C-alpha angles and dihedrals in degrees: 000000000000097000092068126086123230097269092043092049091047092051092050090048089054089050092046090055089056090057147273089295129032139165128236093257090056091046092050093047098045095045096040088211126146110264095250092052093045094050091047089055091048090050091049092048090051093048089051087050093239091120133034131193113266130190089258099038123287137352135190106257090233135007089238090061091052090047090051090054092048094044090065093062123101114228091254091052090047092055093043092051091049089052090050090048091052091051092046094048092047091052089052092048092239124166119306089229092060093046092047092047091055092047090052090048090048088060095253106110091155090064089046095058099090092043094048091047090055090047092050091048089053092048091048092051088054092050094251093134098161091049090049092049092049090050092052093048091057091066105021095107091055098046116109138171117351091357091056091050091050092046095049092045092050090046091054091048091050092051090048092049089050091050090240115164089221090071093091093055090043090054089050090051091049092050092049 
């Protein structure tokens, strides 16, 4: 948005990468700004009606506003901000799915493998088999060693739980 200065726009872009909603801890971590500066940016963004208060912190007033902030990023900035978001979310012990997602978006799916495995295991435990399978497929080509064995085993279990005929071949692959 044109009413924001460079540092303000960069801070909001970092927040937009985190998601449509974010809390103050996430904002502080991803922007790496001193608290007073960070809160001043949040106040300015609220006065410009870019952000609104949300039950968990802040939210972009509309998805199009968030998109406008993200559209101004160069691909290299986009990847760097996703990397920064992954580090910030990891330091805050946020969900493995969010951390893994940001690592994939940063162009580092190999680093995302353990996070996505944890996310898929959680989804599977909740009965969200398709979501778990989709999560695994995002990082399957990069999985190696013990992570690959875990991934293939979980994939076979998901196929079996879904009554998919491919489960037998998936178990064979996992055993190999």
